[in-house]
N, C-alpha and C positions, 0 to 999 in steps of 0.2 A: 428726735432731738431737733430743736429749732435752729435755724441758721442765724448768723450774726445780724443780718439785716432785720429779721423779725425781732430779735432781742433789742436792737437799737430803737426800733419803732415803739416797742413797749416802754422803754426807758423815757422816751420823749413825751409820752402821754402822762407820766407821773407828775403830779403837781406838788412840789415840796414847800412852796411859799404859800402861806395862808394869810389872807388879809388881816391886818391888825386893826383896821378901822372900818366898822360897819355900823351905821345907825339908820333907823327907820322910824318915822312918826306919821301919825294921821291926825287930822282935825277937821271939824266941820263948823261952819258958821250958821247960826240960825237966829231968827228974830225972837226976842223975849216975848213970851206969851203965845207964840204961834204953835198950835197943837195939831195942825193938819198933818196927815200921813204923807210921806214922800218915800221914794225908793232909797235904799240904804246908801247908794252911791251919789245921790243928789246933794250937791254942795260939799262933798267930801274932797279933801286935799291930802296928798301924801308926799312926803319928802324923804328921799333915800340918799344917803351919803356913803360912799365907799372909796377909800383911799384918796380923799380930796375931791372926788367927782360928785356933784350934786345933781340929782334928777328930781324934778317936781312934776307930779302927776295930778290930774283932776278926775272927776267922776267917771266919765266914759273910758278914760285910759286905765283907771283902776279896775273897772269892770272887765276890760280886756285882759289885764294882768291876772286877775282872779280866775277868769274863765279859762285861762291856759293851764291852770294847775290840774294835776290828775286828781280825780275823786276816789275816795275809798269805796269799798263795797256798799257801805251804808249811805253813800252819796254826799259825804261831808269832806272837808279838806283837812 
């Protein structure tokens, strides 16, 4: 049987409040008629909003974010 200290520690780890506000969007600007190849992250912008806090990310920052995600056995996210 676990002692009270261990039980209290487990209760503190429970998160009962779930964010009611979460938005994420991405966009990319390009020149009309430009058909040259570029990396998927080039020119890409991302805006994340959670509970009134806004984070704006650009190409290299988005690559770091995506690179930190665990991959499945098939190598996809």
